[in-house]
Structures are given as structure tokens and as C-alpha cells.
C-alpha positions as CSV (number, residue, x, y, z in Angstrom):
1,M,90.4,135.5,108.9
2,K,90.4,131.7,109.9
3,K,87.3,131.7,107.9
4,N,89.3,132.9,105.2
5,I,92.3,131.0,105.4
6,L,89.7,128.4,105.4
7,A,88.3,129.2,102.5
8,L,90.8,129.6,100.4
9,V,92.1,125.8,101.5
10,V,89.3,124.3,99.9
11,L,89.5,126.7,97.3
12,V,92.4,125.7,96.2
13,V,92.2,121.6,97.5
14,I,88.6,121.9,95.0
15,S,90.3,124.0,91.7
16,A,93.3,121.8,91.6
17,P,91.9,118.2,90.1
18,A,90.6,121.3,87.2
19,L,94.6,123.0,86.5
20,A,96.0,119.4,87.1
21,E,94.0,118.0,84.2
22,D,96.2,120.0,81.3
23,T,99.3,118.6,82.1
24,A,98.0,115.6,83.8
25,K,98.7,112.0,82.1
26,R,98.5,108.9,83.5
27,Y,100.8,105.5,82.3
28,W,101.7,101.9,81.4
29,G,104.0,100.4,79.9
30,L,106.1,97.2,79.6
31,G,109.7,96.5,79.2
32,F,112.2,93.8,77.9
33,G,115.8,93.6,78.1
34,S,118.4,91.9,80.1
35,A,119.6,92.4,83.8
36,S,123.0,91.8,84.6
37,L,123.6,90.3,88.4
38,S,126.7,90.9,90.5
39,N,128.9,89.2,93.0
40,T,127.0,85.3,91.4
41,S,128.9,82.5,90.8
42,P,128.7,81.8,87.9
43,S,127.6,85.3,87.0
44,S,124.3,85.6,85.9
45,N,122.6,87.8,83.4
46,P,118.8,86.5,83.3
47,N,116.2,88.8,81.2
48,V,113.9,91.0,82.7
49,I,110.9,92.4,82.5
50,R,109.2,95.2,83.6
51,Y,105.9,96.4,83.9
52,V,105.7,100.4,84.3
53,S,103.0,102.4,85.7
54,G,102.9,106.7,86.4
55,Y,101.6,110.3,86.5
56,H,103.2,113.0,85.2
57,F,102.1,115.6,87.5
58,T,103.6,118.3,84.7
59,P,104.7,117.7,81.4
60,M,108.7,117.1,83.1
61,F,107.7,115.4,86.4
62,A,105.6,112.1,87.1
63,V,106.2,109.7,89.7
64,E,105.9,106.0,88.5
65,I,105.5,102.5,90.4
66,D,107.9,99.5,88.3
67,Y,108.0,95.6,88.7
68,S,110.8,93.9,87.1
69,M,111.0,90.5,87.0
70,F,114.3,88.6,86.1
71,G,114.1,85.2,85.2
72,N,115.3,82.3,86.8
73,F,118.9,81.9,87.2
74,T,121.7,79.0,89.0
75,V,123.7,79.8,91.7
76,G,127.0,78.0,92.6
77,T,128.1,74.7,90.7
78,G,127.0,71.1,91.6
79,A,125.6,70.0,94.8
80,S,126.0,74.1,96.1
81,A,123.7,74.9,93.4
82,A,120.5,76.9,93.5
83,N,117.5,77.9,91.2
84,V,116.9,81.0,92.3
85,S,114.3,83.9,91.2
86,A,114.6,87.5,91.8
87,G,112.0,90.9,91.3
88,S,112.1,93.9,92.1
89,L,109.4,96.8,92.9
90,Q,110.5,100.0,92.5
91,V,108.5,103.6,93.9
92,A,110.4,106.4,91.9
93,S,110.5,110.8,90.9
94,V,110.6,110.8,87.3
95,G,112.3,113.6,85.3
96,F,111.8,114.2,81.6
97,L,113.8,117.0,79.6
98,P,112.2,117.4,76.5
99,V,115.6,117.5,73.8
100,S,112.4,118.2,71.1
101,Q,108.8,117.8,70.3
102,D,109.4,114.3,70.2
103,F,112.2,113.1,72.3
104,D,112.8,113.1,75.5
105,L,116.1,112.3,78.3
106,I,114.4,110.7,81.5
107,G,116.8,110.1,85.1
108,K,114.7,108.7,88.1
109,I,115.3,108.4,91.7
110,G,113.6,106.3,94.1
111,L,113.5,103.1,96.3
112,A,114.0,100.0,95.4
113,E,112.6,96.5,97.3
114,N,114.8,93.3,96.0
115,I,113.6,89.8,96.8
116,A,115.3,86.9,96.2
117,D,114.0,83.7,96.7
118,G,116.5,80.4,96.2
119,S,115.4,76.6,96.1
120,T,118.1,75.7,98.5
121,L,120.8,77.4,100.4
122,I,121.9,80.3,97.8
123,P,125.8,80.1,97.7
124,G,127.7,82.9,99.0
125,H,124.5,84.6,100.1
126,S,123.3,85.1,103.6
127,G,120.6,82.3,102.6
128,T,117.4,80.7,100.7
129,H,115.3,84.2,100.8
130,L,117.2,87.9,100.4
131,R,115.5,91.0,100.6
132,H,116.6,94.5,101.0
133,G,115.6,97.9,100.4
134,D,117.8,100.3,98.6
135,I,118.5,103.3,96.5
136,F,117.0,103.1,92.7
137,V,118.6,105.1,89.8
138,G,117.8,104.9,86.2
139,L,118.7,106.7,83.0
140,G,117.0,106.5,79.5
141,A,115.1,107.6,77.2
142,Q,111.7,108.2,75.2
143,Y,110.8,108.6,71.8
144,H,106.8,109.9,71.3
145,V,105.5,108.0,68.2
146,N,102.2,109.6,68.3
147,S,99.8,111.4,71.4
148,K,99.0,107.9,73.3
149,F,102.5,105.9,72.8
150,S,106.3,106.2,72.9
151,L,108.9,103.7,72.8
152,L,111.6,103.7,75.5
153,A,115.4,102.6,76.2
154,M,116.1,102.7,80.1
155,Y,119.3,101.5,82.3
156,D,118.1,101.0,85.9
157,N,120.4,100.3,88.9
158,Y,118.2,98.3,91.5
159,G,121.2,97.9,94.6
160,K,121.5,95.6,96.7
161,F,119.3,92.2,97.3
162,E,121.3,91.7,101.4
163,N,123.0,94.0,103.4
164,T,126.0,92.2,102.9
165,T,129.8,92.5,102.8
166,S,129.0,91.1,99.4
167,P,125.5,91.3,98.9
168,M,124.0,90.2,95.6
169,K,123.6,93.6,92.9
170,A,121.5,93.7,90.1
171,S,121.3,96.1,87.1
172,S,119.0,96.5,83.7
173,V,119.5,97.4,80.4
174,T,115.1,97.6,78.6
175,L,113.5,99.1,75.2
176,G,109.0,99.1,76.1
177,L,106.3,100.3,74.7
178,L,104.3,103.3,76.8
179,Y,100.5,103.8,76.3
180,H,99.8,107.2,77.9
181,Y,95.9,108.2,79.0
């Protein structure tokens, strides 16, 4: 009995990549847009650049690793101003809801590691280096130009950059291009 179970496990492990090959697709992409950072004074809306890499396990499910870089921005005024650079690394499960053959709605949920560094003490926040892991969610749409390229529009919420009463939070709206291979 144990030999039969072992043989079945070996067969499944060997055949799984062959079965997955029909539906699996890797993809990577680049997106540009605008971020919104809350609980900063003055309010900051830097540009954002997103790098995306993912793997489709089925046509309706993928796993992604994204990195978002927010443009440099200034927090505070006068002598208490700090130049801040921020970024976020995300790992997410992605669901695709086909609306038509060329158009999908997208939903993401995962974890984000948010990091912000200031040239001096960031006014109103806990220091010059903010780092916090939080829940990441995203909503968007994808238009398949052809079998290799898709246009992507996304809204992403990265969560908090620190664990304080009034933490800096980030969200973004981006447009991008995905390459499927």
C-alpha cells in the first residue's frame, strides 16, 4: 500500500508540470502613475513606477511580485522639512474575471513591505526610516491587445508605512503594459 501511494505521489509530481504547461503563463510589466500619500503635511502626490512579475497557474489565478517606487517628496516646511523617498514590495494572489475574450477584471490581495527614508527626521512620524508590513489590495482591468501584450489599469492600496496612531499610508493609480511569455 505504501509503495502504491509513493508511486502515485511520484507520478503526480512528474506529470504536474506537463499538465500546468497548457494553462500556465509567465508575465512581467511596467506601470506608471500617481500615488497618494496620506497623513503627510503638506499632502504628497508623487509619481509612481511599478515593476510586475507574475505567473498564471490557471487563466483565472496568478501569483505576483510587484515593486512600486514612489517619487521623492517633501514632508514638513522650512527648517523641519524632510526629503523622503518611499517604496513598496508586494506579494499577492491575483484573480482574473473574464468579461470578454479580450477584457478581464482583476482583484489582488497580498502582503506589502513598505519602506520610507527621510533625509532628516520625518515631521509627524516616528523617525528617518519608516518600515512596516501591511495588507495589500488592488483592483483593476486588463485589455489583451494580442496573445503577448496586455494594457493594464490598476488601483492599489499599500497600507501603512509605520505602526503609529497617524501613520503614513499610500495608494496609487497606474497604467501599464504587460508582456506574457
